ZAFIMI-134159 format. One record per residue (C-alpha): x, y, z; residue number from 0. Coordinates in pm, 1 decimal. Each point is the difference from the previous one (the first is absolute). Layout:
BEGIN
> X|Y|Z|NUM $
...
***
This chain:
BEGIN
> 37906.2|19814.4|-1531.9|0 $
> 213.1|-35.6|313.9|1 $
> 268.7|-263.6|-0.6|2 $
> 71.2|-248.7|275.9|3 $
> 270.8|144.3|217.8|4 $
> 205.6|-248.6|194.8|5 $
> -2.8|159.0|341.6|6 $
> 322.7|42.1|191.2|7 $
> -193.8|-5.6|326.8|8 $
> 5.1|-323.6|195.9|9 $
> -342.6|28.1|159.2|10 $
> -271.9|-259.1|-62.9|11 $
> -238.3|252.6|-157.0|12 $
> 240.5|81.3|-283.0|13 $
> 60.6|-366.1|-74.6|14 $
> -372.8|-73.8|-27.1|15 $
> -50.2|312.8|-211.1|16 $
> 264.4|-126.7|-243.0|17 $
> -184.1|-333.2|-29.5|18 $
> -343.9|160.0|-28.7|19 $
> 105.9|238.7|-278.2|20 $
> 169.2|-279.4|-194.6|21 $
> -305.2|-226.5|34.8|22 $
> -241.9|278.7|-92.2|23 $
> 195.5|85.2|-315.0|24 $
> 9.3|-366.5|-94.3|25 $
> -373.2|-56.2|53.0|26 $
> -160.3|335.8|-78.0|27 $
> 244.7|250.5|-148.3|28 $
> -129.1|355.2|-1.8|29 $
> -281.0|-68.3|244.6|30 $
> -20.5|111.6|364.6|31 $
> 178.5|-223.7|248.9|32 $
> -261.4|-168.8|221.0|33 $
> 67.4|-93.6|362.0|34 $
> -269.8|-119.7|236.3|35 $
> -107.7|-42.6|359.4|36 $
> -299.3|-189.3|131.9|37 $
> -169.5|103.7|323.3|38 $
> -299.3|-172.6|157.2|39 $
> -184.9|244.5|230.4|40 $
> -122.2|-281.6|224.3|41 $
> 99.4|192.7|311.8|42 $
> 260.6|254.7|109.6|43 $
> 262.2|22.0|-275.7|44 $
> 306.9|-23.3|217.8|45 $
> 368.1|83.3|-34.8|46 $
> 74.1|-348.9|-129.7|47 $
> -251.5|51.0|-282.5|48 $
> 172.5|331.7|-74.9|49 $
> 300.6|-194.8|-130.3|50 $
> -228.0|-129.5|-277.7|51 $
> -32.0|363.3|-111.6|52 $
> 340.2|146.8|86.5|53 $
> 206.2|-267.1|-178.2|54 $
> -149.4|64.1|-347.9|55 $
> -29.8|372.5|74.7|56 $
> 373.5|32.7|58.1|57 $
> 79.0|-197.2|-315.6|58 $
> -257.2|197.0|-203.6|59 $
> 142.4|326.9|127.0|60 $
> 352.4|-98.2|-103.5|61 $
> -129.0|-91.7|-347.5|62 $
> -171.0|342.5|-20.3|63 $
> 324.1|172.2|99.6|64 $
> 157.0|-159.6|-303.8|65 $
> -258.1|160.5|-226.8|66 $
> -250.0|-279.2|-54.6|67 $
> -377.6|20.4|31.8|68 $
> -119.9|-227.9|277.2|69 $
> -337.5|-119.4|126.1|70 $
> -7.4|-125.3|359.3|71 $
> -326.6|-187.3|36.0|72 $
> -147.3|-56.6|342.6|73 $
> -261.6|-265.4|-45.5|74 $
> -249.4|32.2|284.2|75 $
> -117.5|-357.9|49.1|76 $
> -329.9|125.0|138.0|77 $
> -198.4|-274.3|-177.1|78 $
> 171.1|-255.3|226.2|79 $
> -222.6|-184.3|242.1|80 $
> -39.7|122.2|357.5|81 $
> 159.9|-290.4|182.7|82 $
> -36.5|74.6|370.0|83 $
> -67.7|277.5|248.7|84 $
> 330.5|161.8|102.0|85 $
> 48.3|45.1|372.2|86 $
> 36.0|338.6|163.3|87 $
> -151.1|218.5|-273.6|88 $
> -191.2|294.5|152.5|89 $
> -365.3|-4.9|-103.9|90 $
> 3.5|-371.2|-91.0|91 $
> -154.5|-284.9|197.7|92 $
> -87.2|-364.0|-54.8|93 $
> -306.0|95.9|-205.5|94 $
> 236.3|67.9|-293.5|95 $
> 39.0|-377.5|-17.5|96 $
> -324.4|-21.2|-199.4|97 $
> 182.8|164.2|-292.5|98 $
> 272.8|-264.5|-32.1|99 $
> 15.8|-112.0|-362.5|100 $
> -116.3|329.2|-152.5|101 $
> 227.7|225.9|-206.4|102 $
> 182.4|251.8|216.6|103 $
> -186.4|280.2|-175.2|104 $
> -333.0|-154.7|109.4|105 $
> 90.0|-7.2|369.3|106 $
> -107.1|297.5|215.2|107 $
> 276.6|227.9|118.4|108 $
> 72.9|10.1|374.1|109 $
> -263.4|191.8|193.0|110 $
> 59.0|374.7|-15.9|111 $
> 212.1|-17.4|-315.3|112 $
> -36.4|270.6|-263.2|113 $
> 47.0|-257.8|-276.4|114 $
> -265.6|-203.1|-183.5|115 $
> 142.5|-347.5|60.3|116 $
> 270.5|-206.7|167.0|117 $
> 248.3|17.1|-287.4|118 $
> -23.0|377.3|-45.9|119 $
> 44.5|55.5|373.3|120 $
> 334.0|-180.5|12.1|121 $
> 118.9|118.6|-341.7|122 $
> -41.5|362.3|112.1|123 $
> 250.3|-42.9|284.4|124 $
> 272.5|-113.0|-239.5|125 $
> -84.1|246.9|-277.5|126 $
> 56.9|294.3|234.3|127 $
> 338.7|-137.7|105.7|128 $
> 109.7|-66.6|-358.5|129 $
> -50.6|368.1|-80.0|130 $
> 227.9|96.8|288.9|131 $
> 256.1|-259.6|-106.6|132 $
> 12.1|135.0|-356.0|133 $
> -126.5|-321.5|-163.6|134 $
> -152.9|56.0|-344.7|135 $
> -226.8|-278.2|-125.9|136 $
> -304.7|-94.6|-205.5|137 $
> -262.7|-159.0|224.0|138 $
> -212.9|-283.0|-141.6|139 $
> -308.4|-128.0|183.1|140 $
> -52.0|-368.1|-80.0|141 $
> -364.9|37.2|101.6|142 $
> -44.6|261.7|-271.2|143 $
> 191.4|-205.6|-256.6|144 $
> -193.4|-321.7|57.7|145 $
> -343.2|162.1|26.2|146 $
> 65.3|193.4|-321.9|147 $
> 80.6|-321.1|-186.6|148 $
> 354.2|118.7|-74.8|149 $
> 142.0|-352.2|27.6|150 $
> -285.5|-177.4|-177.8|151 $
> 211.5|-141.9|-283.0|152 $
> 268.1|-113.2|242.7|153 $
> -262.0|-173.9|216.9|154 $
> -155.3|-180.3|-296.0|155 $
> 348.5|-96.9|-121.9|156 $
> 88.8|-143.7|340.7|157 $
> -324.1|-198.4|12.2|158 $
> 65.5|-142.5|-347.6|159 $
> 346.6|-106.4|114.1|160 $
> -102.0|-119.4|345.4|161 $
> 129.1|-349.3|-64.9|162 $
> 346.5|130.1|-80.4|163 $
> -7.5|227.8|304.4|164 $
> -104.8|-292.6|217.7|165 $
> 292.3|-202.6|-135.7|166 $
> 245.9|278.2|86.8|167 $
> -139.3|30.4|351.0|168 $
> 4.3|-378.0|30.4|169 $
> 377.2|1.6|-27.6|170 $
> 3.6|169.2|339.4|171 $
> -288.0|-175.9|173.2|172 $
> 177.0|-254.5|217.1|173 $
> -167.2|-243.7|232.9|174 $
> 196.9|-35.4|317.8|175 $
> 39.4|-347.0|136.4|176 $
> -175.3|110.8|315.2|177 $
> -301.6|148.4|-183.6|178 $
> -322.7|-134.6|141.7|179 $
> 165.4|-132.7|316.3|180 $
> -62.2|313.1|202.7|181 $
> 372.6|39.4|52.8|182 $
> 219.9|282.5|-115.1|183 $
> 315.2|-73.6|-200.0|184 $
> 311.4|20.5|211.0|185 $
> 219.2|301.5|-49.5|186 $
> 350.9|81.4|91.8|187 $
> 6.6|264.9|278.1|188 $
> 152.2|265.0|-228.1|189 $
> -255.6|-69.1|-275.4|190 $
> -286.2|21.9|250.0|191 $
> 121.6|338.9|121.8|192 $
> 23.3|138.4|-355.4|193 $
> -337.3|-140.0|-103.5|194 $
> -177.9|146.8|302.2|195 $
> 155.5|340.8|-65.9|196 $
> -103.9|-14.9|-364.5|197 $
> -353.7|-106.0|81.8|198 $
> -39.9|270.7|262.8|199 $
> 122.5|267.3|-238.0|200 $
> -217.5|-136.0|-280.8|201 $
> -319.5|26.3|202.5|202 $
> -74.0|350.1|-117.5|203 $
> 77.4|-52.7|-366.3|204 $
> -359.9|-80.6|-87.4|205 $
> 86.2|-251.0|-269.3|206 $
> 295.8|-208.6|108.7|207 $
> -212.9|-290.0|126.3|208 $
> -284.4|23.2|-250.5|209 $
> -106.4|-327.9|-164.9|210 $
> 111.0|-68.8|-356.8|211 $
> -340.9|-88.0|-144.1|212 $
> 1.7|-377.2|42.8|213 $
> -336.8|-157.2|91.6|214 $
> -200.6|-320.6|-7.5|215 $
> -175.7|99.2|-324.5|216 $
> 329.3|56.3|-178.5|217 $
> 247.5|283.3|-27.4|218 $
> -124.0|354.6|-61.9|219 $
> 233.7|300.4|35.9|220 $
> -291.5|240.5|52.9|221 $
> -201.4|58.9|315.8|222 $
> -331.9|189.7|-4.8|223 $
> -129.7|204.6|288.7|224 $
> -349.6|-116.6|93.8|225 $
> -281.2|193.4|-168.2|226 $
> -252.5|-58.8|276.9|227 $
> -99.3|330.0|157.7|228 $
> 137.6|13.9|352.7|229 $
> 276.5|-255.5|-70.6|230 $
> 254.5|117.5|-258.6|231 $
> 268.7|-239.7|123.7|232 $
> 254.8|-204.1|-191.4|233 $
> -90.9|-322.3|179.8|234 $
> -109.2|-131.0|-337.4|235 $
> 79.3|-307.0|-207.1|236 $
> -14.6|-7.2|-379.8|237 $
> -190.6|-314.2|-95.6|238 $
> -8.4|34.8|-379.3|239 $
> 144.1|207.5|-281.8|240 $
> -50.4|-4.6|-376.4|241 $
> 286.0|139.8|-207.9|242 $
> -220.6|64.9|-303.9|243 $
> -283.6|189.2|166.8|244 $
> 201.8|114.9|306.9|245 $
> -289.9|-121.5|217.9|246 $
> 125.5|-38.1|356.2|247 $
> -195.8|-154.0|285.7|248 $
> 98.4|41.3|361.5|249 $
> -143.9|-73.1|341.4|250 $
> 65.7|197.8|318.4|251 $
> 105.4|-213.0|294.2|252 $
> -95.3|278.5|241.9|253 $
> -364.9|59.3|-93.1|254 $
> -84.3|-275.8|-251.1|255 $
> -69.3|242.1|-283.8|256 $
> 74.4|-124.4|-351.9|257 $
> -13.3|164.1|-338.9|258 $
> 118.2|-37.3|-356.9|259 $
> 160.1|300.9|-165.7|260 $
> 179.9|85.4|-323.1|261 $
> 361.2|58.4|94.3|262 $
> 34.7|211.3|-315.3|263 $
> -232.7|251.2|170.8|264 $
> 46.7|-75.2|369.9|265 $
> 239.7|220.9|202.5|266 $
> -68.8|-89.1|363.8|267 $
> 297.3|-226.5|59.6|268 $
> 375.2|-29.1|-50.0|269 $
> 277.5|-232.3|-99.1|270 $
> 150.4|-186.0|294.1|271 $
> 317.9|160.3|125.8|272 $
> 257.6|-232.8|-156.3|273 $
> -151.5|72.6|-340.0|274 $
> -100.6|360.9|60.2|275 $
> 353.0|117.3|77.0|276 $
> 176.8|-137.9|-311.7|277 $
> -294.9|111.7|-214.4|278 $
> 64.2|356.1|114.3|279 $
> 374.9|-29.3|-66.4|280 $
> -82.6|-73.7|-363.2|281 $
> -284.6|252.8|-23.8|282 $
> 202.7|290.3|144.7|283 $
> 339.8|-100.4|-140.7|284 $
> 163.9|7.2|344.3|285 $
> 381.3|0.9|-8.2|286 $
> 71.6|14.1|374.6|287 $
> -205.5|-106.5|300.2|288 $
> 141.9|-125.6|330.2|289 $
> -185.1|-224.8|242.4|290 $
> 34.9|-135.7|350.2|291 $
> 128.9|-332.5|123.8|292 $
> -353.1|-143.1|11.9|293 $
> -36.0|40.9|-377.7|294 $
> 339.0|-145.1|-97.9|295 $
> 27.1|-336.8|172.2|296 $
> -26.8|-312.8|-223.4|297 $
> -352.6|-33.3|-139.0|298 $
> -102.2|349.8|106.3|299 $
> -158.7|262.2|-219.0|300 $
> 313.4|164.9|-141.8|301 $
> 164.7|-329.5|-91.2|302 $
> -314.9|-151.3|-155.6|303 $
> -88.9|334.4|-157.3|304 $
> 318.8|-2.8|-202.9|305 $
> -115.6|-312.1|-181.6|306 $
> -361.0|112.0|-35.6|307 $
> 86.9|340.2|-146.5|308 $
> 224.7|-167.7|-257.8|309 $
> -203.9|-310.2|-88.2|310 $
> -352.6|141.4|27.6|311 $
> 16.2|377.3|-55.8|312 $
> 299.7|12.2|-234.6|313 $
> 168.3|250.7|228.7|314 $
> 324.0|38.1|193.1|315 $
> 49.1|-17.8|374.5|316 $
> 133.4|327.2|141.8|317 $
> 331.6|38.9|172.7|318 $
> -122.1|-81.5|346.8|319 $
> 236.7|11.1|294.2|320 $
> -115.4|-138.0|330.3|321 $
> -10.9|252.8|279.8|322 $
> 49.6|-77.3|366.2|323 $
> -239.2|117.4|264.4|324 $
> 28.9|313.0|207.0|325 $
> -0.9|-9.3|377.7|326 $
> -60.6|257.2|270.4|327 $
> 238.1|54.3|290.4|328 $
> -149.5|-172.1|299.9|329 $
> -289.8|-156.9|-190.4|330 $
> -65.9|-336.8|-165.4|331 $
> -20.5|-44.2|-376.1|332 $
> -281.9|199.2|-148.9|333 $
> -325.0|-136.2|-133.5|334 $
> -273.4|236.0|-113.7|335 $
> -262.5|-244.0|125.8|336 $
> 108.4|80.9|355.8|337 $
> -84.5|319.7|178.8|338 $
> 250.5|263.7|95.0|339 $
> 253.1|-49.7|-279.2|340 $
> 170.4|325.4|-101.4|341 $
> -90.4|137.2|-341.5|342 $
> 209.6|247.4|-204.0|343 $
> -196.2|293.0|144.5|344 $
> 109.3|-107.2|349.7|345 $
> 365.2|3.8|-103.6|346 $
> -36.5|335.2|-175.2|347 $
> -133.4|151.6|322.2|348 $
> 330.2|-68.7|175.0|349 $
> 253.2|23.0|-284.9|350 $
> 43.4|212.8|-309.8|351 $
> -82.0|-149.2|-339.5|352 $
> 364.6|-5.1|-121.1|353 $
> 103.4|-211.7|298.6|354 $
> -280.0|-251.8|-62.8|355 $
> 90.5|-14.5|-371.4|356 $
> 363.6|-53.7|96.9|357 $
> -83.7|-306.0|209.1|358 $
> -148.7|-167.4|-309.3|359 $
> 264.1|129.2|-243.1|360 $
> 312.7|-103.3|186.0|361 $
> -83.6|-371.3|36.8|362 $
> -25.9|-247.8|-286.0|363 $
> -353.8|-137.3|-36.0|364 $
> 101.8|-341.7|135.8|365 $
> 144.5|156.0|317.0|366 $
> -235.0|41.1|292.0|367 $
> 18.6|309.9|217.4|368 $
> -181.5|163.0|288.4|369 $
> -170.6|335.9|32.6|370 $
> 51.5|154.5|341.4|371 $
> -287.3|120.7|211.3|372 $
> 203.3|-25.0|320.9|373 $
> 323.4|167.7|114.9|374 $
> 174.2|-146.6|-305.9|375 $
> -147.5|282.6|-209.3|376 $
> 251.0|235.3|163.6|377 $
> 290.6|-216.2|-116.9|378 $
> -149.8|-18.1|-350.9|379 $
> -17.1|379.2|-15.7|380 $
> 360.3|24.5|124.9|381 $
> 100.9|-235.6|-283.0|382 $
> -197.6|206.1|-252.3|383 $
> 159.0|326.1|117.7|384 $
> 347.2|-157.0|-18.4|385 $
> -74.3|-105.8|-360.1|386 $
> -106.4|356.5|-84.6|387 $
> 332.9|129.0|131.2|388 $
> 188.0|-252.6|-214.5|389 $
> -205.5|102.5|-303.1|390 $
> 88.3|366.3|64.3|391 $
> 368.8|-90.0|37.3|392 $
> -1.8|-222.5|-309.2|393 $
> 125.0|-297.9|202.7|394 $
> -306.6|-228.1|-21.8|395 $
> 22.9|-337.7|-174.0|396 $
> -170.4|-11.6|-342.4|397 $
> -281.0|-232.6|112.3|398 $
> -65.5|211.5|311.0|399 $
> -6.6|318.5|-207.1|400 $
> -242.3|-163.2|-245.5|401 $
> -233.5|-110.5|281.8|402 $
> 10.9|352.9|144.3|403 $
> -84.3|151.8|-337.6|404 $
> -294.7|-236.6|-43.3|405 $
> -120.1|84.9|351.1|406 $
> 9.3|377.7|-34.4|407 $
> -129.5|49.5|-354.6|408 $
> -184.0|-167.1|-282.9|409 $
> 41.0|55.3|-372.8|410 $
> -278.7|257.4|28.3|411 $
> 82.7|194.9|315.3|412 $
> 191.8|50.1|322.3|413 $
> -179.7|-117.7|310.3|414 $
> -63.0|260.7|273.3|415 $
> 273.1|10.2|262.9|416 $
> 78.9|168.9|330.8|417 $
> 202.0|322.4|-56.0|418 $
> 192.5|-39.5|327.5|419 $
> 19.9|-375.8|68.5|420 $
> 88.1|-2.4|370.3|421 $
> 68.7|-343.8|152.3|422 $
> -324.8|-196.8|38.6|423 $
> 93.0|-132.9|344.7|424 $
> 59.9|355.2|122.4|425 $
> -330.9|124.6|-141.2|426 $
> -177.1|-293.2|163.0|427 $
> 162.5|80.6|333.8|428 $
> -96.6|366.8|-21.7|429 $
> -366.6|-60.5|-85.9|430 $
> -9.6|-270.7|266.9|431 $
> 118.1|246.0|264.9|432 $
> -206.3|295.8|-121.4|433 $
> -312.4|-207.1|-75.3|434 $
> -4.4|176.1|-337.5|435 $
> -23.9|357.5|134.8|436 $
> 119.8|196.9|-303.5|437 $
> 141.3|306.7|176.9|438 $
> 209.7|-212.1|233.6|439 $
> 102.3|-233.2|-284.5|440 $
> 121.2|293.5|-208.9|441 $
> 196.6|142.9|296.0|442 $
> 181.7|-329.8|47.8|443 $
> 70.6|-61.0|-366.3|444 $
> 123.0|357.1|-44.7|445 $
> 255.1|-55.3|277.7|446 $
> 148.2|-311.6|-157.9|447 $
> 232.5|200.5|-220.3|448 $
> 31.3|362.2|119.6|449 $
> 214.4|83.4|-304.3|450 $
> -282.2|-96.4|-237.2|451 $
> -322.2|-5.3|203.2|452 $
> -324.3|-145.4|-128.4|453 $
> -243.7|286.9|-52.2|454 $
> -318.7|-191.8|-83.6|455 $
> -128.2|-351.9|67.9|456 $
> -88.1|-20.8|-369.6|457 $
> 372.3|-38.5|-68.2|458 $
> -11.2|-328.9|193.1|459 $
> -318.7|-129.7|-161.5|460 $
> -123.9|-250.7|-104.1|461 $
> 261.2|-197.0|196.9|462 $
> -100.3|172.3|323.0|463 $
> -363.5|-99.5|-50.6|464 $
> 98.9|-361.0|-72.7|465 $
> 205.3|-14.5|319.8|466 $
> -289.4|142.8|200.1|467 $
> -238.4|-255.8|-153.0|468 $
> 242.9|-277.5|94.1|469 $
> 18.0|118.5|360.2|470 $
> -376.7|34.3|37.7|471 $
> -101.5|-318.0|-183.8|472 $
> 280.7|-249.8|58.9|473 $
> 160.9|82.4|335.3|474 $
> -202.5|-129.2|299.3|475 $
> -112.3|258.4|253.0|476 $
> 213.0|-157.1|270.6|477 $
> 309.8|44.9|-219.4|478 $
> -62.3|369.1|-66.8|479 $
> 229.2|256.5|160.5|480 $
> -146.8|210.6|279.6|481 $
> 230.0|266.1|149.2|482 $
> -26.8|40.3|376.2|483 $
> -195.3|300.1|122.7|484 $
> 197.4|30.5|323.9|485 $
> 353.2|-99.2|109.5|486 $
> 43.6|-342.3|160.2|487 $
> 129.2|134.7|332.9|488 $
> 37.2|-343.8|153.8|489 $
> 220.3|-122.4|-284.8|490 $
> 204.6|320.0|-6.7|491 $
> 72.6|-27.6|374.0|492 $
> 105.2|-365.5|-33.4|493 $
> 268.5|62.9|-263.9|494 $
> 364.2|-54.5|92.3|495 $
> 256.2|278.4|-22.5|496 $
> 142.8|-109.1|-334.2|497 $
> -344.6|4.2|-165.4|498 $
> -77.1|338.6|155.5|499 $
> 324.9|130.8|-146.8|500 $
> -92.5|-142.0|-341.2|501 $
> -331.4|190.1|11.1|502 $
> 180.7|317.5|107.7|503 $
> 243.2|-25.8|-295.4|504 $
> -287.1|-59.6|-240.4|505 $
> -200.9|299.8|119.3|506 $
> 303.9|228.9|14.5|507 $
> 66.6|-45.5|-372.1|508 $
> -360.1|-38.8|-114.2|509 $
> -42.4|341.2|-162.6|510 $
> 337.7|-12.2|-175.9|511 $
> -92.1|-334.5|-159.0|512 $
> -364.9|74.3|-83.6|513 $
> -26.0|-166.1|-340.9|514 $
> -39.8|-359.1|-108.4|515 $
> 369.8|-51.1|-67.5|516 $
> 103.8|199.2|306.2|517 $
> -223.9|-195.2|238.2|518 $
> 119.8|-327.2|-152.6|519 $
> 357.8|97.1|80.2|520 $
> -101.3|114.3|349.1|521 $
> -198.6|-303.6|120.7|522 $
> 263.8|-243.9|-126.5|523 $
> 285.0|218.7|126.7|524 $
> -108.3|46.5|363.4|525 $
> 90.5|-357.9|108.4|526 $
> 335.3|39.9|-181.9|527 $
> 84.1|319.1|190.4|528 $
> -95.6|-167.9|328.0|529 $
> 242.2|-279.6|-86.8|530 $
> 278.0|255.2|-54.6|531 $
> -7.6|-30.4|-379.6|532 $
> -41.7|251.8|-279.0|533 $
> -357.2|43.4|-131.9|534 $
> 104.3|-146.0|-337.2|535 $
> 179.7|-303.7|147.1|536 $
> -84.2|-338.3|-152.7|537 $
> -230.6|-196.8|227.5|538 $
> 119.5|-308.8|184.5|539 $
> -232.0|-279.1|119.9|540 $
> 11.1|150.8|348.9|541 $
> -81.8|344.5|-136.7|542 $
> -293.3|-136.9|-201.9|543 $
> -139.6|-155.9|316.4|544 $
> 32.4|335.4|181.5|545 $
> -178.5|174.8|-289.6|546 $
> -287.2|-248.5|11.3|547 $
> -40.5|51.7|375.1|548 $
> 1.8|377.5|-40.0|549 $
> -253.8|-14.3|-283.0|550 $
> -230.8|-221.5|206.9|551 $
> 0.3|259.6|281.5|552 $
> -81.2|278.5|-247.5|553 $
> -289.9|-197.9|-145.5|554 $
> -143.8|-76.7|344.4|555 $
> 21.5|365.5|100.3|556 $
> -152.8|123.6|-327.2|557 $
> -255.1|-266.9|-105.6|558 $
> -17.5|-245.8|293.7|559 $
> 143.2|-287.5|-210.5|560 $
> 344.8|-147.5|-58.1|561 $
> -18.6|61.5|-374.8|562 $
> -165.7|237.7|-244.0|563 $
> 69.4|215.0|-305.3|564 $
> 363.8|86.5|-70.4|565 $
> 112.9|224.4|283.8|566 $
> 114.8|298.4|-211.8|567 $
> -341.3|7.8|-170.2|568 $
> -178.5|-47.0|332.1|569 $
> 191.7|286.2|162.8|570 $
> -81.1|234.5|-289.0|571 $
> -365.3|-100.9|16.5|572 $
> -27.6|53.4|373.6|573 $
> 166.4|342.9|-19.4|574 $
> 294.1|138.6|196.9|575 $
> -198.9|153.5|286.9|576 $
> -206.6|-312.6|61.6|577 $
> 310.7|-221.8|-25.8|578 $
> 162.4|204.9|275.2|579 $
> -308.4|-33.4|218.5|580 $
> -33.4|-377.5|-46.4|581 $
> 372.3|-62.1|49.2|582 $
> 8.5|203.2|320.6|583 $
> 195.8|293.2|-142.8|584 $
***
């Protein structure tokens, strides 16, 4: 049996792994360590939802590295009710509104989908990405569990103890002084901002705002789905229940249907969320499960669940850190009920899996962060490449090295990587200029380092493909680089003598400097030579201004704009002969 090793690393994953192992050995020595995630496939499962999976995955993987057997459960909450029609989903229109109140697995998939229902359609998108990200898990369909009667004893137990459950929930049911007046309670500005952010992010959770089972006929922690053919909704109210016989009577508020069933045999319903979640903690023996802000505020499901799992189900609440939400550069906070939110597959089209894993591994769960779909992705890749160099040199901080290790490999395997990881911003510039033409792209990339030329584009993949996807999907057409077909004679004739001399110096030394480093030295050195300085002289403010002016002229002559890709990369991409033509050489 492995022993708990006190990690010398200072990263958050190691600290949670220490706690999880200690708690698992206290509660269930010798048994697999259980961590859990809960995902409601109510719409696109976005990059914020991915934190629900990545946080326990990273902890589970660290526990595995230490020699323990681990089960990472992903509970697909596909028996949740369909709450509203998300906007902007291809193949979905307002007619899907007639399915509100049905289980997600009873709602038709978007038109044209290859999947049998709504839940399977959106689960499939995430499942594919989890494979690429190296996430190992045991998937559990709550539809299958409930319909199979798996939780029957737990349901009957909860119904027998409904009075005690009601009393626990009652501790958190507060009546605001303004209730019934039509007015909202006043909030401090900062509180209002936080609450709105939490509510927006919670929209896609599928269960965060579900009722707790209270009703005019008394408290019942179980909600049936209507048995009337053509309805099947959870807009039902339990009107009577007999503990001895388990006879349960309900009426559907949507269609008026009513029936009496034996709950000891009836499977078409589920515990309400605030009872369902702690029941599963006890049933599965969950040691670790994080949750979002919407589940951890006072009176919310995680807080109440801790008392219900202990007092009703004789279980223990898992270690459950709160995780902050994930943003997107240039976009508002994500909600899967809104159209157009990026999902993990979108991120994996423009960045390699290790980089995406790194973004989740390097920040503590309670720290928010952004995933870049704009120009910021180039800076992120620069930061990643700098970290790789530090790792190779042995100069990285322990926490940074740990995050890198978690990003690039799991306990089971190394993740695929690019053999020749050329700078992302340079690759993006090249495919932008070449429009993805492989022969031209290879020519340019081979000329970057004449001493060690690239011989095949496969050496630069998959990073090259990610950069090309970013250019084609995220950069607007008007921002793409288009090299001039003919020289701008009018501009060339209008240049002053000093600028003409700068172009002459550039072209005279072009061949001798034809590499990425050489052209970098050349384009920055020409204004220095014109100023009577050595090419390696340190720039002054005046010299920097002269360099900017010179660069602007080069861009206008080459791409008809004042800015563009880095000039050394642009010159290589255009080619020496065409550069001479466009610069009047």
